[in-house]
C-alpha positions in Angstrom: 0.0 0.0 0.0 3.0 2.3 0.4 3.0 3.3 -3.3 0.2 5.6 -4.3 -1.0 6.3 -0.8 -2.0 9.8 -1.7 -4.2 8.6 -4.5 -5.8 5.9 -2.3 -6.7 8.7 0.2 -8.2 10.9 -2.5 -10.1 8.0 -4.0 -11.7 7.4 -0.6 -12.6 11.0 0.0 -9.9 11.5 2.6 -7.9 14.8 2.7 -4.3 14.1 1.9 -2.0 15.4 4.7 1.6 14.7 5.7 0.3 13.1 8.9 -2.1 10.8 7.2 0.5 9.8 4.6 3.0 9.0 7.3 0.4 7.0 9.3 -0.6 5.0 6.3 3.0 4.2 5.5 3.8 3.4 9.2 0.9 0.9 9.4 2.0 -0.6 6.1 5.6 -1.1 7.3 4.6 -2.1 10.9 1.4 -4.1 10.7 -0.5 -4.9 13.9 1.1 -1.9 15.7 -0.5 0.0 18.5 -1.3 3.7 18.2 1.6 4.5 20.5 4.0 2.5 18.3 2.6 4.3 15.3 3.0 7.7 17.0 6.7 6.9 17.6 7.2 5.8 14.0 5.4 8.9 12.6 7.4 11.2 14.9 10.6 9.6 13.6 9.5 10.6 10.1 7.8 14.0 10.6 9.5 15.1 13.7 6.4 16.2 15.5 2.8 15.0 15.7 0.5 14.9 18.7 -0.8 11.6 20.0 -4.3 13.0 19.5 -3.7 13.7 15.8 -2.6 10.1 15.3 -5.7 8.8 17.1 -7.9 11.1 15.0 -6.3 10.1 11.7 -6.5 6.4 12.6 -10.2 6.9 13.4 -10.8 8.5 10.0 -8.8 5.9 8.1 -10.6 3.0 9.9 -14.0 4.7 9.2 -13.1 4.9 5.5 -12.2 1.2 5.4 -8.5 2.0 4.7 -7.2 0.5 7.9 -8.6 -2.3 10.1 -8.7 -2.0 13.9 -8.3 -5.2 15.9 -8.3 -5.6 19.7 -7.3 -9.0 20.9 -8.3 -9.9 24.4 -5.9 -8.3 26.9 -4.1 -6.3 24.3 -4.1 -2.7 23.1 -5.9 -1.8 19.9 -3.8 -2.6 16.9 -4.0 -1.4 13.3 -3.3 -3.1 9.9 -3.8 -2.1 6.3 -4.9 -5.6 5.2 -8.6 -4.9 4.7 -11.5 -6.3 2.7 -10.4 -9.9 2.8 -11.2 -12.9 5.0 -8.2 -13.3 7.2 -7.7 -14.0 10.9 -4.9 -13.6 13.4 -2.5 -15.8 15.3 -1.1 -14.3 18.5 1.7 -15.5 20.7 0.6 -15.5 24.3 4.2 -14.8 25.5 5.5 -12.0 23.3 2.2 -10.8 21.7 3.6 -11.1 18.1 0.7 -11.1 15.6 0.5 -13.0 12.3 -2.1 -12.9 9.6 -3.7 -16.2 8.8 -5.8 -16.7 5.7 -9.1 -18.5 6.2 -8.6 -22.1 5.3 -11.8 -22.5 3.2 -11.4 -19.1 1.5 -15.0 -18.2 1.8 -16.6 -16.5 4.8 -18.2 -19.3 6.8 -17.4 -17.4 10.0 -20.0 -14.8 8.9 -22.8 -17.3 8.9 -24.0 -17.5 12.5 -26.4 -20.2 13.7 -28.7 -17.4 14.8 -28.0 -13.9 13.6 -30.7 -12.3 15.7 -31.6 -10.1 12.7 -28.1 -8.6 12.4 -26.5 -7.9 9.0 -23.2 -9.5 9.9 -20.2 -8.0 8.0 -17.2 -9.1 10.1 -16.2 -11.9 12.4 -13.1 -12.0 14.5 -11.3 -15.3 14.8 -8.1 -15.2 16.8 -5.9 -18.2 17.3 -3.7 -18.1 20.4 -0.5 -20.0 21.0 3.2 -19.7 21.6 5.5 -18.8 18.7 8.6 -20.8 17.9 11.0 -18.2 19.3 9.2 -18.1 22.7 9.0 -21.9 22.7 12.8 -22.1 22.3 13.3 -19.5 24.9 11.1 -21.3 27.4 12.9 -24.6 26.7 16.3 -23.0 27.3 15.0 -21.3 30.5 13.6 -24.6 31.7 16.9 -26.4 31.0 18.9 -23.7 32.9 16.5 -23.9 35.8 16.6 -27.7 35.9 20.4 -27.7 35.8 20.5 -25.1 38.7 18.1 -27.2 40.8 20.3 -30.3 40.3 23.5 -28.7 41.4 24.6 -30.3 44.7 24.6 -27.9 47.6 27.5 -28.1 50.0 26.5 -28.3 53.6 27.2 -25.3 55.8 30.7 -25.1 57.1 31.4 -26.4 60.5 32.2 -22.9 61.9 28.9 -21.5 60.8 27.0 -24.5 62.2 28.8 -24.1 65.6 28.0 -20.4 65.7 24.3 -21.0 65.0 24.2 -23.6 67.9 26.1 -21.3 70.2 23.5 -18.5 70.0 21.3 -18.6 73.0 17.5 -18.4 72.5 16.0 -14.9 72.8 14.0 -14.1 75.9 10.3 -13.8 75.4 
């Protein structure tokens, strides 16, 4: 989406500003980022932008369907520019890394509810949770180090320290 961002904004009736261009580019280069992460990225490009301006622009871009807003349980709101398709997310419980996952069947079966209660359903959120390979490896290494440390034989206290502990009279009550 980075190329032609200004035209994409115009085509969708969004005023083209340096801030909006920078936000669209930031989301494209850092998918699944939070507003705070995007603010930092945009500031590195523009030098100055208020947090409120980022939130306002993100709101406009989401309302126009140019960005997608997701909020996994226990996580800050995140933004991506992959819109208009049927994809889901895979999130690591340990490091919160987010991956896009295409729907296996390619259609939108998740939009067909057993009982839609009269709603016109246009989106369903399916989130797969697990532990990414990097965090699995880190956990395995940590467990191995912990196990090794627990199996190190401990030397008994030295005789001098033991004699001193025995020589201390009990405290009066």
